[in-house]
C-alpha positions in Angstrom: -2.3 8.6 -10.4 -5.7 7.1 -11.1 -7.8 9.9 -12.4 -11.5 10.7 -12.2 -12.0 9.1 -8.8 -14.2 10.8 -6.1 -12.6 11.2 -2.7 -15.3 8.9 -1.2 -13.8 5.9 -3.0 -14.6 3.9 -6.1 -18.0 4.1 -7.6 -20.0 0.9 -8.0 -18.8 -1.4 -10.8 -21.8 -0.4 -12.9 -20.4 3.0 -13.5 -18.3 2.7 -16.8 -16.2 5.9 -16.2 -14.6 4.6 -13.0 -11.1 3.1 -12.8 -10.7 -0.5 -13.7 -8.3 -3.3 -13.0 -5.7 -4.0 -15.7 -5.5 -7.4 -17.4 -4.2 -9.9 -14.8 -1.3 -11.4 -16.7 0.0 -8.0 -18.0 -0.2 -6.6 -14.4 1.5 -9.6 -12.9 4.5 -9.2 -15.3 5.0 -5.7 -14.0 4.4 -6.8 -10.4 7.2 -9.4 -10.8 9.6 -6.9 -12.4 9.0 -4.4 -9.6 9.3 -7.0 -6.9 12.7 -8.1 -8.3 13.9 -4.5 -8.4 12.8 -3.9 -4.8 14.4 -7.1 -3.6 17.6 -6.2 -5.4 17.8 -9.6 -7.1 21.2 -10.5 -8.5 19.8 -13.2 -10.8 19.0 -12.9 -14.5 16.9 -14.9 -16.9 15.2 -18.0 -15.7 16.9 -17.7 -12.3 15.4 -14.3 -11.8 11.9 -15.6 -12.6 12.3 -18.5 -10.2 13.5 -16.1 -7.5 10.4 -14.0 -7.7 8.1 -17.1 -7.9 9.7 -18.3 -4.6 8.4 -15.2 -2.7 5.1 -15.5 -0.8 4.3 -11.9 -1.4 4.2 -12.4 -5.2 1.6 -15.2 -4.8 -0.5 -13.1 -2.4 -0.7 -10.5 -5.1 -1.5 -13.2 -7.7 -4.5 -14.3 -5.7 -5.6 -10.7 -5.0 -5.5 -9.8 -8.7 -7.5 -13.0 -9.6 -10.0 -12.2 -6.9 -10.4 -8.6 -8.1 -10.9 -9.8 -11.7 -13.6 -12.3 -10.7 -15.3 -9.7 -8.5 -15.4 -7.3 -11.5 -17.2 -9.9 -13.4 -19.7 -10.6 -10.6 -18.2 -14.1 -10.0 -18.8 -15.3 -6.4 -15.6 -17.4 -6.6 -13.7 -14.1 -5.8 -14.4 -14.9 -2.1 -12.3 -18.1 -2.5 -9.2 -16.0 -3.4 -9.7 -13.9 -0.3 -10.1 -17.1 1.8 -7.0 -18.7 0.2 -4.9 -15.5 0.8 -5.9 -15.4 4.5 -5.1 -19.1 5.1 -1.9 -19.3 3.1 -0.3 -15.9 3.7 -2.1 -14.3 6.6 -3.4 -11.4 4.5 -6.8 -9.9 4.2 -7.0 -8.6 0.6 -10.6 -8.1 -0.1 -11.8 -8.6 -3.7 -13.2 -5.4 -5.3 -10.1 -3.2 -5.0 -8.6 -1.5 -8.1 -4.9 -2.2 -8.3 -2.7 -0.7 -10.9 0.3 -2.6 -12.3 3.6 -2.8 -10.3 2.3 -3.4 -6.8 4.9 -4.9 -4.5 4.2 -6.7 -1.2 7.4 -8.2 0.0 6.1 -9.2 3.4 2.3 -10.0 3.1 1.6 -11.2 6.6 -0.8 -8.9 8.4 -1.6 -6.8 5.4 -5.3 -5.8 5.1 -6.9 -3.8 2.2 -10.6 -3.3 2.0 -12.8 -3.6 -1.1 -13.1 -0.4 -3.1 -9.6 0.8 -2.2 -7.7 2.2 -5.2 -4.0 1.5 -5.4 -1.8 3.4 -7.9 1.0 2.1 -10.0 4.2 0.8 -8.5 3.1 1.0 -4.9 5.1 -0.8 -2.2 3.0 -2.3 0.6 5.0 -3.5 3.6 4.0 -5.9 6.4 1.0 -5.1 8.8 -0.3 -2.3 6.6 -4.0 -1.7 6.9 -6.1 0.3 4.4 -9.8 0.5 5.1 -12.8 2.5 6.2 -13.0 5.0 8.9 -15.8 3.2 10.8 -17.8 6.5 10.9 -21.1 6.8 9.1 -20.4 10.5 8.3 -17.1 9.5 6.5 -17.9 6.6 4.1 -15.6 5.4 1.5 -12.0 4.1 1.2 -8.6 5.4 0.2 -7.2 6.4 -3.2 -3.5 5.7 -3.1 -1.4 7.5 -5.7 1.5 6.1 -7.9 4.9 5.2 -6.4 3.6 5.4 -2.8 5.4 3.5 0.0 3.3 2.2 2.8 5.8 1.2 5.5 5.4 -1.5 8.2 2.3 -1.0 10.3 1.0 2.1 8.5 -2.7 2.6 8.6 -4.8 4.6 6.2 -8.5 4.8 7.1 -11.4 6.5 5.4 -11.9 8.4 2.1 -8.3 9.6 2.1 -6.2 10.6 -1.0 -2.5 9.9 -0.7 -0.5 11.8 -3.3 2.0 10.3 -5.7 5.4 9.4 -4.4 4.4 9.9 -0.8 6.0 7.7 1.9 3.7 6.8 4.8 6.1 5.9 7.7 6.1 2.9 10.0 3.2 3.0 12.4 1.6 6.1 10.9 -2.1 6.7 11.3 -3.5 8.6 8.3 -7.1 9.9 8.2 -6.8 13.0 6.0 -5.5 13.8 2.5 -1.8 14.1 1.8 -0.3 16.0 -1.1 2.3 14.4 -3.4 5.9 14.0 -2.4 5.3 13.9 1.3 6.8 11.9 4.2 4.1 11.0 6.7 5.7 10.7 10.1 4.5 8.1 12.6 2.7 9.5 15.7 4.1 9.9 19.2 1.5 8.6 21.5 -2.0 8.5 20.2 -2.3 11.7 18.2 -2.7 11.7 14.5 0.3 11.6 12.2 1.9 14.8 10.8 3.6 15.2 7.5 6.4 17.2 5.9 8.0 17.4 2.4 9.6 14.2 1.4 13.4 14.1 1.3 15.7 11.8 -0.9 17.0 10.1 2.2 13.5 8.9 3.2 13.4 6.3 0.4 14.5 2.8 1.6 17.9 2.1 0.1 18.7 5.7 -0.4 21.4 7.7 1.3 21.9 7.5 5.0 19.8 10.1 6.9 21.4 12.6 9.1 21.8 11.5 12.7 19.0 12.7 15.0 19.9 14.8 18.0 19.4 13.3 21.4 16.3 14.6 23.2 17.1 17.2 25.9 17.3 16.0 29.4 15.3 17.3 32.4 15.7 21.0 33.3 18.9 21.6 35.2 20.4 18.2 34.3 24.2 18.4 34.2 24.3 21.9 35.8 26.8 22.6 38.4 
C-alpha cells in the first residue's frame, strides 16, 4: 500500500515526501499485463498486445496517466486529457491523482475519480465507480485506496477514507469510513451506510461459487395451518 500518506489525502505536489506517480510507460506495461489477466485473454505474443489495445478501458487509463504526469509537472495540457477521456470513454478521471502500476478498468463508462485520490497497485475499478470528496467542509480530502483492491460496479467511496489492501468493495456500496485490509464491503439495503465483514475466497470474481443464500422468511404465520 502507498505509505506515508495522511488520511486527509495527498499533500500538495510541492511536498517531496508525498507519493508520486510512476513513469508512464513502465506503469502502462503493468496495466496491460494486469488487464490481460483479468480479461482471461487466450492470446499470446503480438495477438495478446493487440487484444489489450482494442479495449477502451486501457486507453482511458493511458489518458489518465498522461494527464497525471502533465499535472505533476504543472502543465495545463493535463486538462485536455481529462476532456478527451470524458468525450471518448464517458469517464471523469481528474488529473492530479496518484495511481500505482497495474490499475485495471475493464468498463470505463461512468467511472469518476477526483484529483488527489491515491490508487494502490493492481486495483480493479469497474463501471460506474465514483471516488471523490465527501462534500462536507469538516471532512476535506480524498480516498487512499490500498493495493489489490476491487471496486465493483457502482461502488462509491467519498471523503478521506482509507481502504485496506485486498479489500473488495461490493456493487452499489457506499463507503465513507476507513476499512481494514482483507474486507468485503457489502452494499447497503435502502439508504443506510454499507457494512463490512472479513473477506472470503469466494468473494473474488472468478473464484469458487459462493454458497446459496437462504430465502428471506415470509410474513409471520405464513404457511401455518
